[in-house]
Backbone as numpy.savetxt, mean C-alpha at the origin, in Angstrom:
# Nx Ny Nz CAx CAy CAz Cx Cy Cz
-24.66 -10.20 -17.32 -24.85 -9.15 -17.27 -23.98 -8.15 -17.60
-25.13 -6.62 -18.43 -23.97 -5.80 -18.27 -24.80 -4.51 -18.43
-24.65 -3.52 -17.41 -25.63 -1.96 -17.22 -25.26 -0.95 -17.82
-25.96 -0.71 -19.09 -25.44 0.77 -19.40 -24.43 1.41 -18.66
-25.06 2.14 -17.14 -24.38 2.50 -16.67 -22.92 2.12 -15.68
-22.09 2.78 -16.35 -20.36 2.09 -15.75 -20.51 2.03 -14.22
-21.33 2.91 -13.65 -20.84 2.83 -12.28 -21.49 1.61 -11.56
-23.03 1.25 -12.26 -23.28 0.00 -11.45 -23.08 -0.59 -12.08
-22.47 -1.20 -13.28 -22.13 -2.24 -13.50 -20.58 -2.25 -13.32
-20.25 -1.34 -12.29 -18.58 -1.57 -11.97 -19.23 -2.39 -10.44
-20.05 -1.75 -9.76 -20.43 -2.38 -8.85 -21.42 -3.87 -8.69
-21.69 -4.14 -9.39 -21.83 -5.22 -10.03 -21.07 -6.24 -10.22
-20.17 -5.96 -11.04 -18.93 -6.76 -11.21 -18.00 -7.11 -9.64
-18.32 -5.91 -9.21 -17.33 -6.08 -7.36 -18.32 -7.10 -6.58
-19.77 -7.35 -6.88 -20.60 -7.87 -6.34 -19.53 -9.51 -6.77
-20.09 -9.58 -8.12 -20.00 -11.34 -8.45 -18.39 -11.73 -8.03
-17.23 -10.77 -8.52 -16.08 -10.89 -8.11 -15.79 -11.74 -6.30
-16.92 -10.39 -5.61 -16.43 -11.13 -4.00 -16.95 -12.44 -3.72
-18.45 -12.72 -4.62 -18.63 -13.91 -4.33 -17.71 -15.05 -4.83
-17.00 -14.91 -6.58 -15.97 -15.99 -6.92 -15.28 -16.21 -5.95
-14.47 -14.65 -5.07 -13.34 -15.10 -4.53 -13.73 -16.07 -3.31
-15.01 -15.85 -2.94 -15.48 -16.58 -1.33 -15.44 -18.40 -1.78
-15.69 -18.26 -2.59 -16.01 -19.33 -3.85 -15.13 -20.26 -3.78
-13.57 -19.20 -3.78 -12.41 -19.85 -4.33 -12.27 -20.26 -5.90
-12.98 -19.21 -6.74 -12.86 -19.63 -7.94 -12.10 -17.97 -8.07
-11.50 -18.11 -9.19 -10.80 -17.08 -10.07 -11.69 -16.05 -10.76
-11.11 -14.99 -11.06 -12.05 -13.90 -11.51 -11.21 -13.07 -12.65
-12.42 -12.54 -13.54 -11.94 -12.16 -14.72 -11.09 -10.73 -14.57
-11.47 -9.76 -13.99 -10.91 -8.36 -14.32 -10.40 -8.04 -12.27
-9.31 -7.10 -12.41 -8.78 -6.90 -11.43 -9.52 -6.04 -10.18
-9.66 -5.89 -9.06 -10.47 -5.24 -8.19 -9.65 -4.07 -7.77
-8.62 -3.85 -7.84 -7.96 -1.97 -7.72 -7.04 -2.55 -8.64
-5.97 -0.97 -8.60 -4.59 -1.06 -9.53 -3.46 -0.38 -8.55
-2.79 -0.71 -8.23 -1.47 0.58 -7.76 -0.67 0.74 -8.87
-0.57 2.17 -8.72 -0.25 2.71 -9.96 1.49 3.53 -9.32
2.68 2.56 -9.36 3.95 3.16 -9.01 4.62 4.37 -9.41
4.12 5.69 -8.84 4.74 6.76 -10.02 6.13 7.27 -10.17
6.69 6.71 -9.24 8.28 6.58 -9.54 8.86 5.76 -8.38
10.36 5.13 -8.97 11.34 4.64 -8.01 12.27 5.41 -7.06
11.90 6.38 -7.70 13.08 7.67 -7.23 12.03 8.16 -5.50
13.31 8.07 -4.61 13.07 8.36 -3.38 13.93 9.02 -2.80
13.27 10.07 -1.29 14.02 10.97 -0.94 14.52 10.52 0.60
14.29 8.95 0.69 14.95 8.24 2.48 15.58 7.16 1.88
15.97 6.68 2.74 17.03 5.48 2.41 16.72 4.60 3.27
15.18 4.25 3.25 14.78 2.56 4.15 15.80 1.92 4.59
15.59 1.06 5.73 16.07 0.12 5.75 15.06 -1.21 4.61
14.09 -1.23 5.17 13.09 -2.23 4.61 12.71 -1.86 3.41
13.14 -0.90 2.56 12.90 -1.04 1.18 13.42 -0.06 0.27
14.57 -0.87 -1.43 15.56 -0.51 -1.75 15.08 0.18 -2.83
13.89 1.13 -3.26 12.94 1.39 -4.24 14.57 2.64 -4.75
14.80 3.17 -4.09 15.65 4.29 -4.19 16.89 3.83 -5.26
17.00 2.51 -5.11 18.41 2.00 -5.65 18.38 1.29 -6.81
16.40 1.53 -7.52 16.15 0.68 -8.41 17.01 1.07 -9.38
17.29 0.82 -10.42 17.59 1.70 -12.01 17.07 2.46 -12.56
16.81 3.77 -12.59 16.29 4.25 -13.52 16.09 4.41 -14.80
14.79 4.79 -14.85 13.59 4.18 -16.24 13.25 5.38 -16.63
12.62 5.57 -17.83 11.88 6.18 -18.66 10.69 6.60 -17.89
10.09 7.34 -17.43 8.76 7.14 -16.90 7.83 7.45 -17.78
6.49 7.01 -17.35 5.74 7.54 -18.12 5.10 8.97 -18.26
4.99 9.72 -19.38 4.93 11.05 -18.93 3.25 11.19 -18.37
3.30 12.62 -17.65 1.88 13.04 -17.51 0.98 12.47 -18.27
0.37 13.08 -19.66 -0.39 12.72 -20.13 -0.50 10.97 -20.53
0.56 10.16 -20.24 0.67 8.68 -20.67 0.05 8.37 -19.59
0.60 8.95 -18.13 -0.85 8.46 -16.54 -2.08 8.54 -16.85
-2.69 9.81 -17.53 -3.80 10.24 -17.70 -4.92 9.42 -18.82
-3.88 8.54 -19.80 -4.31 7.94 -20.92 -4.87 6.77 -20.44
-3.52 5.64 -19.51 -4.04 4.83 -18.82 -5.23 4.96 -17.82
-4.96 5.75 -16.69 -5.63 5.89 -15.91 -7.76 5.68 -16.70
-7.44 6.56 -17.54 -8.55 6.48 -18.32 -8.91 5.07 -19.30
-8.05 4.29 -19.54 -8.24 3.13 -19.91 -9.16 1.87 -18.80
-7.96 2.31 -17.55 -8.75 1.35 -16.89 -10.07 1.93 -16.47
-10.69 3.03 -16.23 -11.72 3.20 -15.98 -12.69 2.73 -17.32
-11.92 2.63 -18.42 -13.01 2.15 -19.62 -13.00 0.80 -19.77
-12.19 0.24 -19.14 -12.51 -1.60 -18.79 -13.26 -1.76 -17.27
-12.52 -1.04 -16.04 -12.52 -1.62 -15.19 -14.29 -0.80 -13.94
-14.25 0.77 -14.74 -14.98 1.47 -14.01 -14.13 2.25 -13.00
-15.11 2.90 -11.83 -14.06 3.28 -10.98 -13.82 2.89 -9.96
-12.77 1.86 -9.59 -12.03 1.08 -8.69 -11.34 1.97 -7.89
-10.82 0.82 -6.94 -9.26 1.70 -6.07 -8.45 1.13 -6.74
-7.66 2.88 -6.44 -6.27 3.28 -7.08 -5.52 3.66 -6.07
-4.49 3.16 -5.94 -3.07 3.59 -5.21 -2.65 4.14 -5.71
-1.91 5.56 -5.29 -0.67 6.38 -5.99 0.41 5.60 -5.01
2.02 5.38 -5.72 2.82 5.30 -4.41 4.23 5.43 -5.13
4.92 4.89 -4.71 6.46 4.90 -5.09 7.25 3.69 -4.34
8.67 4.21 -4.70 9.53 5.51 -4.25 8.19 6.31 -3.35
8.67 7.80 -3.32 8.17 8.62 -3.11 7.65 9.56 -4.73
6.16 9.09 -4.20 5.39 10.02 -5.50 5.20 11.35 -5.45
5.43 12.01 -4.60 5.86 13.65 -4.41 6.81 14.09 -5.17
7.53 13.11 -5.70 8.85 13.87 -6.02 8.44 14.14 -7.58
7.20 13.41 -8.18 7.01 13.85 -9.66 5.98 14.83 -9.15
6.31 16.28 -9.74 5.89 17.14 -10.18 4.46 17.51 -10.46
4.09 15.76 -11.20 2.92 16.40 -11.79 1.85 15.24 -10.77
2.30 14.44 -9.60 1.66 13.45 -9.22 0.44 14.19 -8.72
0.17 14.98 -7.93 -1.23 15.34 -7.78 -1.91 15.77 -9.08
-1.34 16.23 -9.72 -2.36 16.89 -10.74 -2.75 15.42 -11.61
-2.41 14.13 -11.86 -2.82 12.94 -12.29 -3.79 12.43 -11.25
-3.10 12.18 -9.99 -4.17 11.86 -9.19 -5.64 12.40 -8.62
-4.99 13.56 -9.41 -6.75 14.59 -9.29 -7.74 14.03 -10.65
-6.94 13.71 -11.59 -7.51 13.76 -12.97 -8.25 11.89 -12.86
-7.82 10.95 -11.84 -8.52 10.17 -11.49 -9.86 10.43 -10.26
-9.60 11.08 -9.42 -10.41 11.60 -9.13 -11.68 12.07 -9.92
-11.47 12.92 -10.28 -12.68 13.12 -11.20 -12.97 12.65 -11.89
-12.72 11.75 -12.57 -13.05 10.28 -13.17 -14.19 9.61 -12.32
-13.92 9.65 -10.98 -14.77 9.08 -9.62 -13.86 7.56 -9.23
-12.69 7.62 -9.33 -11.82 6.40 -8.86 -11.88 6.37 -7.41
-11.93 5.76 -6.34 -11.42 5.98 -5.24 -9.48 5.85 -4.88
-9.51 7.02 -4.80 -8.11 7.59 -4.77 -7.58 7.69 -3.63
-6.59 6.76 -3.17 -5.38 6.48 -2.21 -3.91 7.23 -2.83
-3.33 8.28 -1.66 -2.49 8.56 -2.34 -1.22 8.31 -0.81
0.00 7.70 -1.16 0.93 7.73 -0.21 2.02 8.66 -0.36
2.57 8.64 0.78 3.61 9.65 1.07 4.91 9.52 2.51
6.09 9.20 2.09 6.23 9.31 3.58 6.83 10.55 3.96
6.41 11.91 4.09 6.16 12.98 4.45 7.13 14.17 4.25
8.34 13.93 3.71 9.28 14.64 4.04 8.94 15.95 3.15
8.29 16.09 1.72 7.90 17.17 1.35 6.63 17.56 1.34
6.18 17.10 2.18 4.69 17.24 1.99 4.25 18.57 3.39
4.31 19.74 2.42 4.02 21.00 3.22 2.63 21.71 3.18
2.09 22.54 3.69 1.07 23.13 3.59 0.36 23.17 2.02
1.36 23.69 1.51 0.83 23.79 -0.42 0.46 22.33 -0.58
1.45 21.18 -0.51 1.04 20.22 -1.13 0.13 19.41 -0.45
-0.29 19.91 1.36 -1.71 18.95 1.43 -2.74 19.62 0.91
-2.77 20.87 0.96 -4.09 21.84 0.09 -4.40 21.28 -0.88
-2.94 20.92 -2.40 -3.47 20.56 -3.13 -4.11 19.34 -3.02
-3.66 18.59 -2.18 -3.66 16.75 -2.22 -4.96 16.87 -2.06
-5.53 17.40 -1.17 -7.13 17.76 -0.73 -7.60 18.49 -1.24
-7.90 19.29 -1.80 -8.46 19.97 -3.12 -8.53 19.10 -4.55
-7.41 17.96 -4.48 -7.81 16.84 -5.49 -9.10 16.41 -5.55
-9.31 15.76 -4.01 -10.34 15.17 -4.14 -10.04 13.58 -3.74
-8.58 13.51 -3.13 -8.87 12.22 -3.15 -9.33 11.43 -1.77
-9.20 10.13 -1.60 -10.14 10.12 -0.45 -9.24 9.58 1.34
-8.26 9.06 0.41 -7.02 8.36 1.77 -5.91 9.27 1.61
-5.00 9.43 2.57 -3.94 9.91 3.01 -3.08 8.76 3.15
-2.17 8.77 3.04 -1.73 7.49 4.09 0.29 8.28 3.98
0.49 8.52 5.33 2.19 9.21 5.56 2.91 8.06 6.56
3.80 7.98 6.26 4.45 6.92 6.89 4.96 7.37 8.16
4.82 6.85 9.37 4.85 7.31 10.93 5.64 5.85 11.76
6.51 5.18 11.44 7.34 3.93 12.03 7.31 4.18 13.39
8.01 5.27 13.87 8.04 5.43 15.42 7.63 7.04 16.01
7.35 6.42 17.40 7.55 8.14 18.29 8.46 8.52 18.50
10.05 8.05 18.54 11.00 8.14 18.85 11.73 8.74 17.58
12.20 9.83 17.95 12.71 10.38 16.57 14.34 9.84 16.06
15.10 8.90 17.11 16.03 8.03 16.68 15.58 6.68 15.73
14.75 6.33 16.05 14.35 4.59 15.72 13.72 5.43 14.38
12.56 6.09 14.42 11.90 6.75 12.63 13.41 6.71 11.71
14.10 7.72 12.14 15.35 8.41 11.32 16.24 7.62 10.70
16.55 6.20 12.02 17.24 4.76 11.81 16.18 4.34 10.39
15.01 4.17 10.63 14.48 3.69 10.03 14.16 4.02 8.49
14.44 5.47 8.44 14.23 6.21 6.60 15.73 6.46 6.74
16.53 6.19 7.41 17.84 6.17 6.74 18.89 7.82 6.35
17.31 8.82 6.92 18.05 9.85 6.63 17.34 10.85 8.04
18.52 11.48 8.53 18.78 12.33 9.70 17.45 13.31 9.54
16.85 13.41 10.61 15.42 14.46 10.33 14.46 14.15 10.43
14.49 12.84 9.89 13.06 12.27 9.22 11.69 12.36 9.90
12.04 12.49 11.06 10.83 12.39 12.06 10.33 13.28 11.87
10.77 14.62 12.17 9.98 16.05 12.30 9.05 16.29 11.23
9.81 15.70 9.96 8.99 16.03 8.45 7.74 14.88 8.81
8.16 13.72 9.03 6.49 12.89 8.99 5.98 13.36 9.88
6.38 13.46 10.85 5.66 13.82 12.28 4.72 15.26 12.06
5.16 16.52 11.46 4.51 16.86 10.99 3.80 17.67 10.10
4.01 16.54 9.14 3.08 16.31 7.69 1.94 15.63 8.21
1.99 14.77 9.08 0.72 13.92 9.46 -0.25 14.57 10.43
0.93 15.59 10.99 -0.13 16.89 12.14 -0.82 18.14 11.66
-0.24 18.13 9.61 -0.61 19.01 8.91 -1.94 18.45 8.71
-2.08 17.76 7.89 -3.02 16.60 7.12 -4.11 16.86 8.14
-3.74 16.17 9.25 -4.95 16.50 10.18 -5.57 17.76 10.63
-4.91 18.81 10.79 -5.08 20.38 11.07 -6.14 20.65 9.87
-5.81 20.06 8.07 -6.21 21.16 7.46 -7.18 19.77 6.59
-7.97 18.92 7.38 -8.84 17.76 6.62 -10.00 18.40 6.08
-10.49 19.46 6.90 -11.41 20.59 6.38 -11.45 21.09 5.15
-10.63 20.84 4.74 -10.28 21.44 3.24 -10.76 20.27 1.90
-10.30 18.81 2.60 -10.75 18.11 1.98 -12.24 17.19 1.64
-12.03 15.99 0.86 -13.29 15.25 0.80 -13.74 14.76 2.27
-15.62 14.63 2.47 -16.16 14.91 3.33 -15.84 13.88 4.16
-15.27 12.77 3.83 -15.20 11.35 4.10 -13.52 11.09 4.01
-12.53 12.22 4.28 -11.40 11.75 4.01 -10.91 10.54 5.27
-10.31 9.61 4.67 -9.59 9.30 5.19 -7.59 9.55 5.68
-7.33 9.46 6.76 -5.86 10.02 6.98 -5.46 8.98 7.66
-4.05 8.20 7.21 -3.68 7.14 7.66 -2.32 7.37 8.70
-2.06 6.74 9.74 -0.13 6.55 9.74 -0.21 5.16 9.45
0.64 5.20 8.64 1.75 3.98 8.36 2.91 3.33 8.49
2.37 2.57 9.50 3.87 2.21 10.24 4.05 0.10 10.11
5.69 0.19 9.96 6.23 -1.55 10.11 6.44 -1.07 11.45
6.28 -2.61 11.51 6.88 -3.11 12.67 8.31 -4.52 12.63
9.23 -3.83 13.28 9.93 -4.87 12.91 11.44 -4.13 14.29
12.13 -4.96 14.37 12.87 -5.04 15.09 13.78 -3.59 15.94
14.02 -2.66 15.08 14.42 -1.42 15.50 13.31 -0.89 16.08
11.84 -1.09 15.99 10.80 -0.24 16.56 9.84 -0.88 17.23
10.15 -2.27 17.93 9.12 -2.88 18.65 8.89 -2.41 19.58
9.44 -2.12 20.38 9.14 -1.19 21.68 8.09 -0.40 21.75
8.34 0.53 20.98 7.30 1.70 20.63 6.53 1.69 20.04
6.19 0.69 18.98 5.01 0.28 17.78 3.86 0.91 18.29
3.18 0.89 19.31 1.68 1.02 20.05 1.80 2.63 20.01
2.76 3.04 20.59 2.51 4.64 20.67 2.20 5.26 19.60
2.39 5.01 18.35 2.29 5.38 16.73 0.58 5.68 17.05
-0.31 4.39 17.61 -1.64 4.34 17.97 -2.37 6.00 18.43
-1.13 5.87 19.66 -1.53 7.31 20.63 -1.64 8.42 19.73
-0.47 9.00 18.88 -0.38 10.03 17.87 -2.03 10.04 17.02
-2.32 8.68 16.33 -2.88 9.22 15.43 -4.55 9.24 16.68
-4.58 8.82 17.02 -5.93 9.17 18.35 -5.92 11.01 18.64
-4.60 11.45 18.94 -4.36 12.85 19.60 -4.50 13.40 18.36
-3.99 12.93 16.76 -4.20 14.22 16.07 -5.73 13.68 15.99
-6.41 13.33 16.34 -7.93 12.52 15.11 -8.06 12.41 14.08
-6.68 11.44 13.17 -7.36 10.97 12.06 -7.93 9.67 11.75
-8.48 9.02 11.04 -8.69 7.98 10.46 -8.24 6.64 11.60
-6.90 6.53 11.30 -6.40 5.62 12.07 -4.68 5.15 12.50
-4.49 4.36 12.79 -2.90 3.75 12.14 -2.84 2.10 11.52
-2.12 2.10 10.63 -1.99 0.89 9.48 -0.95 -0.06 10.01
-0.92 -0.86 10.82 0.25 -1.39 11.10 0.87 -2.65 10.03
2.24 -3.01 9.58 2.28 -4.00 8.96 3.31 -4.58 9.27
3.21 -5.68 9.13 4.70 -6.47 9.83 6.08 -6.69 8.80
7.09 -6.56 9.39 8.20 -6.55 8.25 8.45 -7.90 7.53
8.71 -7.35 6.29 8.64 -8.76 5.10 9.89 -8.60 4.64
10.39 -9.68 3.53 11.55 -9.26 3.01 11.60 -7.58 2.14
12.48 -7.36 2.46 12.71 -6.27 1.86 12.77 -5.88 0.49
11.61 -4.74 0.14 10.95 -4.50 -1.34 12.06 -4.01 -2.42
12.12 -4.75 -3.11 13.41 -4.12 -4.43 14.63 -4.75 -4.16
14.52 -6.37 -3.71 16.07 -6.72 -3.00 15.84 -8.34 -3.15
17.24 -8.63 -3.23 17.35 -10.33 -3.43 16.41 -10.99 -2.58
16.18 -10.56 -1.25 15.49 -10.76 0.22 14.06 -11.93 -0.80
13.58 -10.90 -1.47 11.90 -11.39 -1.74 11.95 -12.84 -2.40
12.93 -13.43 -2.54 13.12 -14.89 -3.66 13.77 -15.94 -2.37
13.98 -15.15 -1.53 14.85 -15.96 -0.63 13.73 -16.28 0.80
13.64 -17.53 0.93 12.06 -18.26 2.17 13.03 -17.69 3.34
14.42 -18.15 3.13 14.77 -17.52 4.69 15.22 -16.28 5.21
14.85 -15.41 4.74 15.27 -14.18 4.80 15.54 -13.39 5.56
14.69 -13.84 6.43 14.47 -13.64 8.15 15.77 -13.99 8.97
16.48 -15.31 8.57 17.98 -15.74 9.13 18.93 -14.38 9.23
19.27 -14.25 10.40 20.42 -13.35 10.78 20.23 -12.12 10.22
18.68 -11.58 9.95 18.52 -10.53 9.41 18.10 -9.56 10.61
18.91 -8.19 10.48 18.61 -7.56 11.54 17.23 -6.58 11.54
16.55 -6.40 10.85 14.87 -6.00 10.69 14.05 -7.38 11.35
14.18 -8.49 11.30 13.48 -9.33 12.32 13.30 -9.21 13.65
12.41 -9.49 14.05 12.34 -9.60 15.98 12.29 -11.12 16.55
13.92 -11.29 16.71 14.13 -12.28 17.22 13.59 -12.20 18.68
13.27 -11.55 19.27 12.85 -11.43 19.85 11.30 -11.22 20.37
10.84 -12.60 20.60 9.30 -13.00 19.89 8.15 -12.07 20.86
8.91 -12.72 22.00 8.25 -11.94 23.51 7.93 -10.92 23.31
8.84 -10.09 22.60 8.83 -8.69 22.58 8.00 -8.37 21.32
7.91 -9.17 20.46 6.87 -8.65 19.42 5.62 -9.24 19.75
5.54 -10.71 19.86 3.97 -10.31 20.85 3.14 -9.93 21.57
4.27 -9.09 22.37 4.22 -7.62 23.51 3.26 -6.95 22.84
3.72 -6.40 21.83 3.79 -5.44 20.78 2.39 -5.70 20.37
2.24 -6.46 19.79 1.09 -6.86 19.00 -0.07 -6.87 19.74
0.27 -7.40 21.20 -0.68 -7.75 22.25 -1.58 -6.57 22.60
-0.38 -5.65 22.77 -0.86 -4.13 22.98 -1.54 -3.31 22.23
-0.92 -3.55 20.86 -1.98 -3.24 19.68 -3.47 -3.56 19.71
-3.53 -4.59 20.30 -4.92 -5.43 19.58 -5.62 -4.74 21.17
-5.10 -4.70 22.38 -6.02 -4.44 23.59 -6.40 -2.48 23.35
-5.15 -1.90 23.02 -5.82 -0.48 22.40 -6.96 -0.24 21.13
-6.88 -1.24 20.33 -7.84 -0.97 19.24 -9.35 -1.86 20.30
-9.10 -2.44 21.24 -10.35 -2.82 21.73 -10.93 -1.55 22.66
-9.78 -0.91 23.38 -10.36 0.10 23.92 -10.50 1.41 23.05
-10.80 1.07 21.79 -11.31 2.39 21.15 -9.98 3.47 20.37
-8.88 2.68 20.18 -7.86 3.68 19.75 -8.06 3.47 18.20
-7.93 4.03 17.35 -7.95 4.37 15.40 -7.12 3.52 15.08
-7.23 1.93 15.28 -6.38 1.16 14.70 -6.84 0.73 13.58
-6.66 0.89 12.10 -7.62 -0.09 11.04 -7.13 -1.42 10.83
-6.25 -1.83 11.21 -5.96 -3.44 11.51 -7.17 -4.21 12.07
-8.01 -5.01 11.18 -8.65 -6.03 11.80 -8.27 -6.78 12.70
-8.56 -7.05 14.15 -8.88 -8.10 14.93 -7.74 -9.84 14.69
-8.72 -9.75 13.41 -7.80 -10.62 12.50 -6.64 -11.01 12.02
-6.42 -9.61 11.37 -4.61 -9.47 10.98 -4.09 -9.28 12.32
-3.74 -8.74 12.84 -3.65 -8.62 14.13 -3.21 -10.39 14.97
-4.07 -11.14 14.70 -4.07 -12.23 15.08 -2.71 -13.08 14.17
-3.16 -13.00 13.55 -1.91 -13.41 12.23 -0.84 -12.95 12.19
-0.88 -11.89 12.47 0.69 -10.88 12.72 1.02 -11.21 14.01
0.75 -11.81 15.03 0.97 -12.84 16.59 1.66 -13.70 15.57
0.76 -14.49 14.86 1.50 -16.12 14.71 2.36 -15.72 13.89
2.72 -14.74 13.33 3.69 -14.75 11.90 4.87 -14.37 12.95
4.66 -13.35 13.55 6.28 -13.11 14.40 7.07 -14.16 15.21
5.76 -15.42 15.58 5.71 -16.71 16.70 6.98 -17.38 15.54
6.33 -17.37 14.23 6.92 -18.32 13.19 6.40 -17.78 11.79
7.92 -17.47 11.15 7.36 -16.61 10.11 6.89 -17.41 8.67
7.29 -18.67 8.90 7.09 -19.37 7.85 4.98 -19.94 8.33
4.67 -19.65 8.95 3.35 -20.28 9.89 2.52 -19.19 8.68
2.66 -17.97 8.90 1.54 -16.71 7.85 2.17 -16.04 7.20
3.47 -16.78 6.32 4.30 -15.59 5.68 3.00 -15.10 4.16
2.61 -16.47 3.60 1.83 -16.33 2.64 0.46 -15.17 2.69
-0.08 -14.82 3.40 -1.13 -14.28 4.02 -0.56 -12.60 4.35
0.64 -12.53 4.81 1.13 -11.31 5.56 1.89 -10.77 4.57
2.22 -11.66 3.96 3.61 -11.04 2.32 2.74 -10.70 1.43
1.18 -11.16 1.07 0.13 -10.55 0.25 -0.33 -9.81 0.92
-0.48 -9.15 1.97 -1.76 -8.46 2.87 -3.22 -8.99 2.68
-3.36 -10.42 2.60 -4.54 -11.12 2.97 -4.84 -11.71 3.79
-5.71 -10.87 4.85 -5.47 -11.43 6.27 -7.18 -11.86 6.78
-7.83 -12.90 5.62 -8.78 -13.19 5.58 -8.76 -14.84 5.92
-9.18 -15.37 6.73 -8.92 -17.16 6.74 -9.41 -17.82 5.97
-10.77 -17.37 5.08 -11.73 -18.52 4.69 -10.90 -18.02 2.78
-10.14 -17.25 2.70 -9.30 -16.58 1.45 -8.70 -17.25 1.07
-8.29 -18.01 -0.11 -7.03 -18.56 -0.72 -5.63 -17.78 0.11
-4.73 -17.66 -0.07 -3.78 -16.97 0.68 -3.61 -15.84 -0.30
-2.88 -15.78 -1.27 -2.84 -15.02 -2.62 -3.92 -14.84 -3.81
-3.95 -13.70 -3.70 -5.45 -13.42 -5.18 -4.94 -12.58 -5.88
-3.27 -12.35 -6.38 -2.85 -11.24 -6.79 -3.27 -12.04 -8.33
-3.40 -13.28 -8.73 -3.44 -13.32 -9.87 -4.55 -13.49 -10.21
-5.95 -13.48 -9.62 -7.11 -13.16 -9.69 -7.13 -11.83 -9.75
-6.96 -10.85 -9.21 -7.39 -9.52 -8.97 -6.28 -8.92 -9.08
-5.27 -8.72 -9.28 -4.17 -7.62 -8.64 -3.29 -7.29 -9.92
-3.71 -5.88 -10.16 -2.88 -5.09 -11.03 -1.51 -3.77 -10.69
-0.80 -3.93 -11.18 0.23 -3.21 -10.71 0.43 -2.21 -12.16
0.89 -1.15 -11.66 1.71 -0.49 -12.83 3.31 -0.16 -12.71
4.23 0.04 -12.88 4.94 0.85 -12.26 5.51 1.90 -13.41
6.78 2.52 -12.80 7.15 3.88 -13.55 6.91 4.01 -15.05
7.68 3.01 -15.77 7.74 3.01 -17.13 6.58 2.25 -17.89
5.35 1.97 -16.93 4.12 0.82 -17.79 3.87 -0.18 -17.70
4.68 -0.93 -17.07 5.00 -2.35 -17.24 4.19 -2.58 -16.50
2.71 -3.49 -17.09 1.94 -4.55 -15.94 2.74 -5.72 -14.94
1.64 -5.67 -14.21 2.44 -7.14 -12.99 1.25 -7.07 -12.37
1.00 -8.49 -11.82 0.16 -8.87 -11.47 0.22 -8.46 -9.16
1.80 -8.39 -9.18 2.03 -8.17 -7.85 3.53 -7.86 -8.03
3.98 -6.90 -7.16 5.34 -6.79 -7.30 6.59 -7.72 -7.20
6.03 -8.94 -6.66 6.94 -10.21 -6.93 7.09 -10.97 -8.13
6.73 -10.14 -9.07 6.23 -11.12 -10.20 7.09 -10.55 -11.40
7.22 -11.10 -12.73 8.03 -10.37 -14.04 6.41 -9.29 -14.49
7.10 -8.33 -14.96 6.07 -7.23 -15.44 5.62 -9.33 -17.18
4.01 -8.70 -17.24 2.99 -9.37 -18.71 3.00 -8.47 -19.69
3.24 -7.11 -19.63 2.59 -6.46 -20.51 3.23 -4.67 -20.11
3.23 -3.84 -21.55 3.11 -2.23 -21.41 1.98 -1.72 -21.59
1.96 -0.57 -20.57 0.76 -0.05 -20.83 0.90 0.52 -22.30
1.67 0.76 -22.92 2.01 1.57 -24.19 1.48 0.34 -25.14
1.93 -0.82 -25.30 1.74 -2.16 -26.17 0.32 -1.76 -26.70
-0.81 -2.05 -25.60 -1.99 -2.02 -26.04 -3.20 -2.04 -25.15
-4.52 -2.15 -25.51 -5.61 -2.10 -24.14 -5.57 -3.16 -23.06
-5.73 -2.28 -21.98 -4.75 -2.61 -20.40 -5.65 -4.37 -20.08
-7.11 -4.24 -21.22 -8.00 -5.20 -20.83 -7.50 -6.30 -21.87
-6.92 -6.55 -22.81 -6.74 -7.67 -24.00 -5.05 -8.68 -23.38
-4.40 -6.96 -22.74 -3.00 -7.85 -21.89 -3.45 -8.73 -20.85
-4.67 -7.72 -20.33 -5.02 -9.22 -18.71 -5.12 -10.26 -19.37
-6.22 -10.62 -19.86 -6.67 -11.62 -20.94 -5.56 -12.64 -20.92
-4.32 -11.73 -21.62 -3.52 -13.01 -22.30 -2.40 -13.18 -21.39
-2.45 -12.76 -20.17 -1.73 -13.10 -19.36 -1.57 -14.57 -18.84
0.25 -15.36 -18.55 -0.06 -16.27 -17.90 0.09 -16.36 -16.66
-0.09 -17.71 -15.60 -0.46 -17.41 -14.56 0.92 -17.38 -13.95
0.90 -17.09 -12.56 2.42 -17.40 -12.01 3.24 -18.00 -11.82
4.53 -17.79 -12.46 5.66 -19.09 -11.99 6.31 -19.43 -11.17
6.99 -18.20 -10.83 8.15 -18.34 -9.88 7.58 -17.81 -8.30
6.82 -17.89 -8.12 6.16 -17.44 -6.95 5.52 -18.53 -5.81
6.23 -18.66 -4.48 5.65 -19.62 -3.76 4.60 -19.88 -3.39
3.69 -17.99 -3.60 2.71 -17.90 -3.19 1.09 -18.52 -3.52
0.56 -19.20 -2.38 -0.19 -19.94 -3.09 -1.34 -19.58 -3.50
-2.11 -19.89 -5.01 -3.21 -18.81 -5.37 -4.62 -19.77 -6.12
-4.11 -20.96 -5.89 -4.95 -21.49 -5.98 -5.92 -22.64 -5.20
């Protein structure tokens, strides 16, 4: 069944996809798209090496806008996540996000906060984005700076989050402002404190993420990446204490975005990194679903326009070659990844 109204057709498709996924079937279209604006980054994070990626010819402003239009024609106004690297290092990233918002997409925008000043916050909010995520890995300056690899990064991230909170009246009425925090050995003891900042600022919440193999590194192909890794929390008791405190704070009403189910899986993961790695690494915390659904619903577009189902996989096409729908339908199943997808 197909409706003439693209939005009605989109939501009907989403309903069918959810039914199919819950039944363990594959689906024919992506549910969301991640748009990697650039690999360039002004941080030197210990858990992400995007800054060290080879430089490439990035899509132009018009090529990104055309790609977004192609996504709309194919899928309707789905969820779009604008990320990097640091997306704001592209001077046109807000313009591109605004184009997506005007087409009716649900737009998420990620930033580490370093260049997020008053002007950029206002421009982002006036662009009509639905969610702004700002990284804040610790309330302790030394810890956050160590994780971000640059001195004085804490002040920039903290102030950016505060600035966003103070200016949310300029944004979409239902704007969601997130603090995003990765839990690792360097910050585990103070991880719960980020939730207190989220409550103090009156933002939508904090989203915690367990440490994973370092993005854009050889660790992503190493099943024993955590062995002798300084980022991994060898003090299991400390990890469980932190996750337990976060869980208790959520019960007390602190604005923590993670579900209780995801926090429980995170605890199991810190006990045994092989136990729930398939769910933690793919960010799928629903026990009733297969661990990885990216073959069925994932769509990532890198700065050069290459198409992937997830960042673990090799490209299967490029936005410049032909319509996205044709490339998606011609893609091969996952070949080298250990994540179970059916």
